The first five atom37 places (N, CA, C, CB, O) and aatype in JSON, in Angstrom:
{
  "aatype": [20, 20, 20, 20, 20, 20, 20, 20, 20, 20, 20, 20, 20, 20, 20, 20, 20, 20, 20, 20, 20, 20, 20, 20, 20, 20, 20, 20, 20, 20, 20, 20, 20, 20, 20, 20, 20, 20, 20, 20, 20, 20, 20, 20, 20, 20, 20, 20, 20, 20, 20, 20, 20, 20, 20, 20, 20, 20, 20, 20, 20, 20, 20, 20, 20, 20, 20, 20, 20, 20, 20, 20, 20, 20, 20, 20, 20, 20, 20, 20, 20, 20, 20, 20, 20, 20, 20, 20, 20, 20, 20, 20, 20, 20, 20, 20, 20, 20, 20, 20, 20, 20, 20, 20, 20, 20, 20, 20, 20, 20],
  "atom_mask": [
    [1, 1, 1, 1, 1],
    [1, 1, 1, 1, 1],
    [1, 1, 1, 1, 1],
    [1, 1, 1, 1, 1],
    [1, 1, 1, 1, 1],
    [1, 1, 1, 1, 1],
    [1, 1, 1, 1, 1],
    [1, 1, 1, 1, 1],
    [1, 1, 1, 1, 1],
    [1, 1, 1, 1, 1],
    [1, 1, 1, 1, 1],
    [1, 1, 1, 1, 1],
    [1, 1, 1, 1, 1],
    [1, 1, 1, 1, 1],
    [1, 1, 1, 1, 1],
    [1, 1, 1, 1, 1],
    [1, 1, 1, 1, 1],
    [1, 1, 1, 1, 1],
    [1, 1, 1, 1, 1],
    [1, 1, 1, 1, 1],
    [1, 1, 1, 1, 1],
    [1, 1, 1, 1, 1],
    [1, 1, 1, 1, 1],
    [1, 1, 1, 1, 1],
    [1, 1, 1, 1, 1],
    [1, 1, 1, 1, 1],
    [1, 1, 1, 1, 1],
    [1, 1, 1, 1, 1],
    [1, 1, 1, 1, 1],
    [1, 1, 1, 1, 1],
    [1, 1, 1, 1, 1],
    [1, 1, 1, 1, 1],
    [1, 1, 1, 1, 1],
    [1, 1, 1, 1, 1],
    [1, 1, 1, 1, 1],
    [1, 1, 1, 1, 1],
    [1, 1, 1, 1, 1],
    [1, 1, 1, 1, 1],
    [1, 1, 1, 1, 1],
    [1, 1, 1, 1, 1],
    [1, 1, 1, 1, 1],
    [1, 1, 1, 1, 1],
    [1, 1, 1, 1, 1],
    [1, 1, 1, 1, 1],
    [1, 1, 1, 1, 1],
    [1, 1, 1, 1, 1],
    [1, 1, 1, 1, 1],
    [1, 1, 1, 1, 1],
    [1, 1, 1, 1, 1],
    [1, 1, 1, 1, 1],
    [1, 1, 1, 1, 1],
    [1, 1, 1, 1, 1],
    [1, 1, 1, 1, 1],
    [1, 1, 1, 1, 1],
    [1, 1, 1, 1, 1],
    [1, 1, 1, 1, 1],
    [1, 1, 1, 1, 1],
    [1, 1, 1, 1, 1],
    [1, 1, 1, 1, 1],
    [1, 1, 1, 1, 1],
    [1, 1, 1, 1, 1],
    [1, 1, 1, 1, 1],
    [1, 1, 1, 1, 1],
    [1, 1, 1, 1, 1],
    [1, 1, 1, 1, 1],
    [1, 1, 1, 1, 1],
    [1, 1, 1, 1, 1],
    [1, 1, 1, 1, 1],
    [1, 1, 1, 1, 1],
    [1, 1, 1, 1, 1],
    [1, 1, 1, 1, 1],
    [1, 1, 1, 1, 1],
    [1, 1, 1, 1, 1],
    [1, 1, 1, 1, 1],
    [1, 1, 1, 1, 1],
    [1, 1, 1, 1, 1],
    [1, 1, 1, 1, 1],
    [1, 1, 1, 1, 1],
    [1, 1, 1, 1, 1],
    [1, 1, 1, 1, 1],
    [1, 1, 1, 1, 1],
    [1, 1, 1, 1, 1],
    [1, 1, 1, 1, 1],
    [1, 1, 1, 1, 1],
    [1, 1, 1, 1, 1],
    [1, 1, 1, 1, 1],
    [1, 1, 1, 1, 1],
    [1, 1, 1, 1, 1],
    [1, 1, 1, 1, 1],
    [1, 1, 1, 1, 1],
    [1, 1, 1, 1, 1],
    [1, 1, 1, 1, 1],
    [1, 1, 1, 1, 1],
    [1, 1, 1, 1, 1],
    [1, 1, 1, 1, 1],
    [1, 1, 1, 1, 1],
    [1, 1, 1, 1, 1],
    [1, 1, 1, 1, 1],
    [1, 1, 1, 1, 1],
    [1, 1, 1, 1, 1],
    [1, 1, 1, 1, 1],
    [1, 1, 1, 1, 1],
    [1, 1, 1, 1, 1],
    [1, 1, 1, 1, 1],
    [1, 1, 1, 1, 1],
    [1, 1, 1, 1, 1],
    [1, 1, 1, 1, 1],
    [1, 1, 1, 1, 1],
    [1, 1, 1, 1, 1],
    [1, 1, 1, 1, 1]
  ],
  "atom_positions": [
    [[54.54, 119.65, 89.11], [55.07, 119.91, 88.57], [56.58, 119.77, 88.62], [54.59, 120.62, 88.5], [57.21, 119.13, 87.78]],
    [[57.58, 120.95, 90.54], [58.31, 120.43, 90.41], [58.28, 119.3, 91.08], [59.03, 121.04, 90.45], [58.96, 119.82, 91.96]],
    [[58.15, 118.38, 91.43], [58.61, 116.42, 91.35], [58.46, 116.27, 90.11], [57.55, 115.05, 92.18], [59.64, 116.03, 89.88]],
    [[57.71, 116.17, 88.54], [59.34, 116.28, 87.84], [59.78, 116.45, 87.66], [59.96, 116.27, 87.41], [60.57, 115.73, 87.05]],
    [[60.08, 118.53, 88.11], [61.52, 118.65, 87.52], [62.02, 118.08, 88.2], [62.22, 119.76, 87.34], [62.43, 117.22, 87.41]],
    [[62.66, 117.55, 89.85], [63.32, 116.86, 91.08], [63.86, 115.49, 90.55], [62.21, 116.63, 92.37], [64.98, 115.0, 90.72]],
    [[62.29, 114.74, 89.57], [62.9, 113.96, 89.31], [63.65, 113.39, 87.97], [62.31, 113.48, 89.75], [64.27, 112.33, 87.95]],
    [[63.45, 114.46, 86.6], [63.97, 115.05, 86.25], [65.46, 115.34, 85.64], [63.61, 115.36, 86.8], [65.92, 115.35, 84.5]],
    [[66.17, 115.63, 87.32], [66.81, 116.48, 87.48], [68.49, 114.8, 88.81], [65.45, 118.21, 88.32], [69.7, 114.62, 88.93]],
    [[67.41, 114.31, 89.23], [67.56, 113.25, 89.62], [68.28, 112.28, 89.08], [66.71, 112.97, 89.78], [69.38, 111.83, 89.4]],
    [[67.46, 111.96, 88.15], [67.7, 110.92, 86.09], [69.2, 110.9, 85.79], [66.86, 112.09, 84.17], [70.17, 110.16, 85.96]],
    [[68.92, 111.99, 85.31], [69.82, 112.87, 84.48], [71.68, 113.42, 85.32], [68.63, 114.41, 84.22], [72.61, 114.06, 84.84]],
    [[71.45, 112.68, 86.9], [72.31, 112.74, 87.9], [73.18, 114.58, 87.79], [73.41, 111.23, 87.63], [74.29, 115.08, 87.98]],
    [[72.26, 114.86, 87.52], [72.08, 116.82, 87.48], [71.98, 117.15, 89.8], [69.38, 117.52, 86.12], [71.7, 118.18, 90.41]],
    [[72.23, 116.17, 90.18], [71.34, 116.47, 91.27], [72.78, 115.72, 92.0], [69.44, 115.75, 91.35], [73.54, 114.84, 91.59]],
    [[72.74, 116.45, 93.15], [74.04, 116.06, 93.52], [73.75, 116.13, 95.05], [75.3, 117.04, 92.92], [72.93, 116.95, 95.48]],
    [[74.35, 115.34, 95.8], [74.7, 114.95, 97.48], [74.86, 116.05, 97.98], [75.99, 114.08, 97.91], [74.49, 117.05, 97.36]],
    [[75.45, 116.15, 99.23], [75.86, 117.63, 100.01], [77.48, 117.81, 100.35], [75.0, 117.71, 101.62], [77.82, 117.26, 101.4]],
    [[78.2, 118.29, 99.85], [79.62, 117.6, 100.02], [80.36, 116.96, 98.61], [79.4, 116.33, 101.11], [81.52, 116.56, 98.53]],
    [[79.14, 117.0, 97.35], [79.59, 115.92, 96.63], [80.16, 117.1, 95.49], [78.33, 114.62, 96.17], [79.78, 118.26, 95.38]],
    [[81.1, 116.44, 94.77], [81.73, 117.26, 93.95], [81.02, 116.82, 92.46], [83.38, 117.09, 94.12], [80.33, 115.89, 92.88]],
    [[80.81, 116.86, 91.31], [80.73, 116.93, 90.3], [81.56, 116.07, 89.78], [80.78, 117.95, 89.99], [82.72, 116.06, 90.2]],
    [[81.07, 115.02, 88.6], [82.21, 113.98, 88.39], [82.33, 114.96, 86.46], [81.5, 111.6, 88.58], [81.5, 114.66, 85.6]],
    [[83.37, 115.96, 86.2], [84.19, 116.59, 85.46], [85.02, 115.77, 84.46], [84.93, 117.27, 86.27], [86.25, 115.7, 84.54]],
    [[83.83, 114.76, 82.94], [84.7, 114.23, 82.01], [84.37, 114.71, 80.75], [84.71, 112.84, 82.03], [84.11, 113.97, 79.8]],
    [[84.36, 116.13, 80.69], [84.52, 116.71, 79.3], [85.51, 118.16, 80.53], [82.48, 117.17, 78.04], [85.82, 118.28, 81.72]],
    [[85.7, 119.18, 78.85], [86.53, 120.02, 79.84], [88.28, 120.11, 80.07], [85.99, 119.55, 81.09], [89.02, 119.13, 80.14]],
    [[88.59, 121.17, 80.13], [89.87, 120.63, 79.86], [90.16, 119.66, 81.36], [91.07, 122.02, 79.53], [91.29, 119.2, 81.5]],
    [[89.63, 119.53, 81.9], [91.01, 118.58, 82.97], [90.13, 117.09, 82.53], [91.09, 119.05, 85.51], [90.74, 116.16, 82.0]],
    [[88.69, 117.01, 82.79], [88.03, 116.03, 81.57], [89.62, 115.31, 80.89], [86.91, 117.27, 80.05], [90.34, 114.5, 81.48]],
    [[89.83, 115.87, 79.59], [90.53, 115.94, 78.65], [92.24, 115.46, 79.18], [90.25, 117.4, 78.09], [93.17, 114.8, 78.71]],
    [[92.05, 116.01, 80.04], [94.0, 115.97, 80.64], [94.01, 114.75, 80.95], [94.68, 116.96, 82.21], [94.61, 113.85, 80.35]],
    [[93.15, 114.63, 82.21], [92.93, 113.22, 82.63], [93.08, 111.76, 81.66], [91.57, 113.31, 83.08], [93.66, 110.72, 81.99]],
    [[92.52, 111.99, 80.63], [92.91, 111.31, 79.17], [93.96, 110.93, 78.72], [92.72, 111.93, 78.26], [94.33, 109.86, 78.23]],
    [[94.48, 112.01, 78.96], [96.25, 112.59, 78.06], [96.89, 112.14, 78.7], [96.93, 114.15, 77.88], [97.89, 111.57, 78.26]],
    [[96.48, 112.2, 80.69], [97.43, 111.4, 81.16], [97.26, 109.65, 81.37], [97.68, 112.06, 82.37], [98.12, 108.77, 81.39]],
    [[96.06, 109.6, 81.49], [95.86, 108.08, 81.37], [96.99, 107.32, 79.88], [93.88, 107.88, 81.03], [97.73, 106.34, 79.79]],
    [[96.69, 108.11, 79.22], [97.24, 107.51, 78.27], [98.56, 107.65, 77.53], [96.51, 107.58, 77.63], [98.93, 106.89, 76.64]],
    [[99.39, 108.99, 78.12], [101.04, 109.08, 78.1], [101.42, 108.92, 78.84], [101.74, 109.92, 77.86], [102.56, 108.48, 78.69]],
    [[100.91, 109.09, 80.37], [101.36, 109.53, 81.42], [101.97, 108.25, 82.68], [100.19, 110.44, 81.83], [102.94, 107.83, 83.31]],
    [[100.57, 108.09, 82.4], [99.93, 107.36, 83.91], [101.56, 105.48, 84.28], [97.2, 106.39, 83.16], [101.9, 104.84, 85.28]],
    [[101.96, 105.47, 82.75], [102.9, 104.31, 83.08], [103.7, 103.92, 83.75], [103.38, 104.08, 82.59], [103.8, 102.83, 84.31]],
    [[104.83, 105.5, 83.75], [105.57, 106.16, 84.15], [106.03, 106.83, 86.08], [105.17, 106.9, 83.22], [106.83, 106.75, 87.01]],
    [[104.12, 107.78, 85.33], [103.84, 108.27, 86.5], [103.38, 107.49, 87.17], [103.22, 109.18, 86.55], [103.1, 106.33, 86.88]],
    [[103.15, 108.4, 88.8], [101.8, 107.91, 89.54], [101.19, 109.47, 90.05], [102.18, 106.64, 91.08], [101.64, 110.33, 90.8]],
    [[99.39, 109.32, 88.91], [98.46, 110.39, 90.08], [98.47, 110.54, 91.3], [97.27, 110.25, 90.18], [98.74, 111.63, 91.78]],
    [[98.19, 109.56, 92.0], [98.01, 109.72, 93.37], [99.22, 109.69, 94.01], [97.18, 108.8, 93.9], [99.06, 108.91, 94.95]],
    [[99.92, 109.95, 94.02], [101.23, 109.1, 95.62], [103.05, 109.68, 94.54], [100.99, 105.78, 95.76], [103.48, 109.78, 93.39]],
    [[103.46, 109.88, 95.86], [104.43, 111.67, 95.46], [106.28, 110.28, 95.02], [104.77, 113.63, 98.2], [107.44, 110.43, 94.63]],
    [[105.15, 108.84, 95.52], [106.11, 107.58, 95.48], [106.96, 107.28, 93.97], [105.1, 106.2, 95.83], [106.46, 107.15, 92.85]],
    [[108.09, 107.24, 94.28], [108.03, 107.71, 92.02], [108.34, 106.57, 91.96], [109.35, 109.01, 90.83], [108.74, 105.92, 92.92]],
    [[108.18, 106.06, 90.61], [106.47, 104.69, 90.03], [108.64, 104.55, 88.93], [103.5, 105.82, 88.44], [109.63, 103.99, 89.39]],
    [[108.55, 105.11, 87.9], [109.63, 105.28, 86.28], [110.5, 106.23, 86.79], [108.82, 106.0, 84.57], [111.72, 106.31, 86.94]],
    [[109.16, 107.19, 87.08], [109.69, 108.61, 87.05], [108.8, 108.96, 89.22], [108.67, 109.86, 85.02], [108.24, 108.35, 90.13]],
    [[109.45, 110.74, 88.71], [108.55, 111.13, 89.99], [106.62, 110.58, 89.23], [108.85, 113.49, 90.41], [106.0, 110.54, 88.16]],
    [[106.44, 110.29, 90.69], [104.92, 111.09, 91.33], [104.46, 112.39, 91.24], [104.83, 111.09, 92.68], [105.13, 113.36, 91.56]],
    [[103.49, 112.43, 90.88], [102.75, 113.43, 90.53], [101.45, 114.61, 91.53], [102.2, 112.66, 89.54], [100.89, 115.65, 91.21]],
    [[101.4, 113.71, 92.9], [100.48, 114.05, 93.61], [100.46, 115.32, 94.73], [100.27, 112.97, 94.07], [100.88, 115.36, 95.88]],
    [[99.74, 116.38, 93.85], [100.23, 117.88, 94.74], [101.68, 118.42, 94.31], [100.38, 117.57, 96.59], [102.59, 118.97, 94.92]],
    [[101.41, 117.89, 92.56], [102.67, 118.74, 92.38], [102.52, 120.21, 91.73], [103.63, 117.92, 91.48], [103.34, 120.69, 90.93]],
    [[101.37, 120.83, 92.18], [101.22, 122.0, 92.25], [101.48, 122.68, 93.24], [100.34, 122.19, 91.99], [101.53, 123.9, 93.37]],
    [[101.66, 121.76, 94.02], [102.29, 122.3, 95.27], [103.46, 121.94, 96.08], [101.51, 122.24, 96.04], [103.6, 121.4, 97.18]],
    [[104.14, 122.35, 95.34], [105.91, 121.67, 95.15], [106.12, 123.35, 95.29], [106.68, 120.55, 93.16], [105.39, 124.29, 94.96]],
    [[107.45, 123.3, 95.93], [107.72, 124.74, 95.22], [108.39, 124.43, 94.83], [107.96, 125.95, 95.64], [108.82, 125.51, 94.42]],
    [[109.59, 123.24, 94.23], [110.65, 123.22, 92.71], [110.1, 121.33, 92.89], [113.21, 123.86, 92.91], [109.86, 120.37, 93.61]],
    [[110.23, 122.1, 91.16], [111.07, 120.43, 90.45], [112.19, 119.9, 91.73], [112.42, 120.86, 88.53], [112.59, 120.24, 92.84]],
    [[112.42, 118.34, 90.19], [113.3, 117.44, 91.06], [114.77, 117.99, 89.99], [112.73, 115.34, 91.1], [115.87, 117.46, 89.79]],
    [[113.95, 119.64, 89.31], [115.15, 119.43, 88.71], [115.48, 121.02, 89.29], [115.18, 118.97, 86.91], [116.04, 121.86, 88.6]],
    [[115.07, 121.2, 90.48], [115.87, 122.54, 91.09], [114.67, 123.91, 90.45], [117.95, 122.68, 90.2], [115.0, 125.08, 90.65]],
    [[113.48, 123.62, 89.8], [113.1, 125.34, 88.33], [112.61, 125.45, 89.51], [111.87, 125.57, 86.39], [113.11, 124.9, 90.5]],
    [[111.47, 126.27, 89.53], [109.85, 126.04, 90.28], [108.61, 125.78, 89.69], [109.41, 127.14, 90.95], [108.22, 125.85, 88.53]],
    [[107.86, 125.34, 91.19], [106.87, 124.75, 89.73], [105.83, 125.84, 89.04], [105.7, 123.33, 90.25], [104.95, 126.27, 89.78]],
    [[105.86, 126.17, 88.1], [104.0, 126.93, 87.51], [104.57, 126.16, 86.21], [103.49, 129.39, 87.29], [105.65, 125.58, 86.12]],
    [[103.75, 126.25, 85.4], [103.09, 125.96, 84.57], [103.53, 126.3, 82.93], [102.05, 126.44, 85.05], [103.16, 125.89, 81.83]],
    [[104.78, 127.56, 83.54], [105.9, 127.34, 82.88], [107.27, 126.6, 82.61], [106.04, 127.96, 82.97], [107.9, 126.75, 81.55]],
    [[107.7, 125.77, 83.67], [108.64, 125.36, 84.17], [107.98, 123.65, 84.2], [109.04, 126.25, 85.54], [108.4, 122.6, 84.69]],
    [[106.97, 123.96, 83.54], [106.28, 122.53, 84.23], [105.99, 121.97, 82.69], [104.55, 122.75, 85.47], [106.55, 120.98, 82.2]],
    [[105.3, 122.55, 82.22], [105.51, 122.17, 80.44], [107.13, 121.64, 80.41], [105.31, 123.91, 79.15], [107.51, 120.48, 80.59]],
    [[107.88, 122.72, 80.17], [109.0, 122.86, 79.19], [109.57, 121.13, 79.5], [110.29, 124.4, 79.65], [109.81, 120.37, 78.56]],
    [[109.71, 120.72, 80.93], [109.35, 119.88, 81.34], [108.85, 118.3, 80.07], [108.43, 120.64, 82.19], [109.43, 117.48, 79.36]],
    [[107.37, 118.68, 80.49], [106.69, 117.86, 79.3], [107.64, 118.17, 77.75], [104.83, 118.48, 79.14], [107.74, 117.36, 76.82]],
    [[107.86, 118.67, 77.77], [108.03, 119.48, 76.13], [109.66, 118.54, 75.77], [108.31, 121.96, 76.27], [109.99, 117.66, 74.97]],
    [[110.11, 119.04, 76.46], [111.81, 118.45, 76.5], [111.59, 116.94, 77.18], [113.09, 119.61, 77.72], [111.42, 116.09, 76.3]],
    [[111.58, 116.68, 77.83], [111.16, 115.22, 78.41], [112.63, 115.75, 79.84], [111.53, 113.24, 76.84], [112.86, 116.64, 80.66]],
    [[113.46, 113.93, 79.06], [115.11, 113.47, 79.5], [115.03, 113.19, 81.5], [116.56, 115.3, 78.96], [114.51, 113.62, 82.53]],
    [[115.86, 112.28, 81.01], [115.63, 111.12, 82.33], [115.54, 109.9, 81.52], [114.07, 111.31, 83.41], [115.83, 108.81, 82.03]],
    [[115.12, 109.99, 80.2], [113.85, 108.55, 79.9], [112.79, 109.12, 80.06], [113.74, 107.11, 80.97], [112.02, 108.57, 79.28]],
    [[112.26, 109.88, 80.58], [111.37, 110.02, 79.27], [111.25, 111.39, 78.02], [109.99, 109.9, 79.89], [111.79, 112.43, 77.66]],
    [[109.77, 110.18, 77.64], [110.86, 111.39, 75.57], [110.03, 112.6, 76.21], [110.04, 110.82, 72.7], [109.4, 112.6, 77.26]],
    [[110.23, 113.8, 75.11], [109.86, 114.86, 74.62], [108.58, 115.63, 73.98], [110.52, 114.81, 74.05], [108.45, 116.16, 72.88]],
    [[107.78, 115.51, 74.94], [106.22, 115.69, 73.79], [106.22, 116.73, 73.33], [104.69, 115.66, 74.34], [105.15, 117.33, 73.44]],
    [[107.13, 117.31, 72.75], [106.74, 118.76, 71.9], [106.51, 118.63, 70.49], [107.89, 119.86, 71.96], [107.52, 119.08, 69.95]],
    [[105.92, 118.36, 69.88], [105.78, 117.77, 68.88], [104.65, 116.44, 68.95], [107.1, 117.5, 68.55], [104.04, 116.34, 67.88]],
    [[104.21, 115.25, 70.15], [103.81, 114.48, 70.56], [102.27, 114.84, 70.68], [104.55, 114.2, 71.5], [101.49, 114.48, 69.79]],
    [[101.84, 115.55, 71.78], [100.82, 117.2, 71.98], [100.55, 118.43, 71.75], [100.75, 117.64, 72.68], [101.17, 119.48, 71.89]],
    [[99.82, 118.23, 71.48], [99.34, 119.38, 70.5], [99.19, 120.61, 71.09], [98.06, 119.13, 69.85], [97.99, 120.4, 71.27]],
    [[99.39, 121.98, 71.67], [99.53, 123.29, 73.08], [97.9, 122.99, 73.69], [99.77, 125.59, 72.32], [97.58, 123.34, 74.82]],
    [[96.85, 122.2, 72.63], [95.31, 122.07, 73.22], [96.22, 121.18, 74.51], [93.74, 121.02, 71.98], [96.22, 121.6, 75.67]],
    [[96.93, 119.97, 74.13], [96.58, 118.8, 74.85], [97.32, 118.89, 76.18], [96.93, 117.5, 74.06], [97.3, 118.07, 77.09]],
    [[98.29, 120.6, 76.11], [99.27, 120.29, 76.36], [99.01, 121.38, 78.26], [100.47, 120.64, 74.9], [99.59, 121.43, 79.34]],
    [[98.4, 121.71, 77.92], [97.35, 123.31, 78.93], [96.15, 121.72, 79.62], [95.83, 125.38, 77.05], [96.16, 121.32, 80.78]],
    [[95.1, 121.03, 78.25], [94.37, 119.81, 79.34], [95.0, 119.73, 79.57], [93.73, 118.66, 79.35], [95.12, 120.92, 79.87]],
    [[96.16, 119.21, 79.93], [97.16, 118.11, 80.5], [97.46, 118.99, 81.9], [98.76, 117.74, 79.35], [96.94, 118.58, 82.94]],
    [[98.26, 120.15, 81.94], [98.58, 120.49, 82.95], [97.36, 121.32, 83.74], [99.76, 121.11, 82.7], [97.2, 121.57, 84.94]],
    [[96.57, 121.64, 82.6], [94.89, 121.78, 84.08], [94.0, 120.16, 85.07], [92.94, 122.54, 82.73], [93.16, 120.08, 85.96]],
    [[94.87, 119.1, 84.2], [94.69, 117.67, 84.94], [95.88, 118.13, 85.89], [94.94, 115.99, 83.91], [95.46, 118.86, 86.79]],
    [[97.46, 117.85, 85.93], [98.37, 118.33, 87.43], [97.56, 119.44, 88.14], [100.12, 119.09, 87.07], [96.9, 119.06, 89.11]],
    [[97.51, 120.48, 87.88], [96.1, 121.25, 88.96], [96.1, 120.79, 89.93], [94.58, 121.13, 88.67], [96.62, 121.13, 91.0]],
    [[95.04, 119.33, 89.42], [94.23, 118.35, 90.34], [95.07, 117.85, 91.12], [93.49, 117.24, 89.72], [94.72, 117.99, 92.29]],
    [[96.4, 117.12, 90.95], [96.83, 116.41, 91.58], [96.22, 116.4, 92.84], [97.91, 116.54, 91.51], [96.61, 115.62, 93.71]]
  ]
}
């Protein structure tokens, strides 16, 4: 019985090797990554701090200040997403509050 259970876990992808992280396809960060890919990736790099059209966002929530000089926290990042600026469109009415929450959850993983 134990071998069958192990095979089921391996086939379903539920078993992970030591040090391996589960892929998060669903949930806030998974949805946020999709939103980022659809809405933000053209102008912002998620895996670099180098500027594309807009600033690279790697380590965004590890920084102390945004380019506008304001501290990095959910409120100030959400305000930038809502208002846009410097060529970035405002997403206040383009994304729902839930979508922005998911996007913020993803940005925290960068």
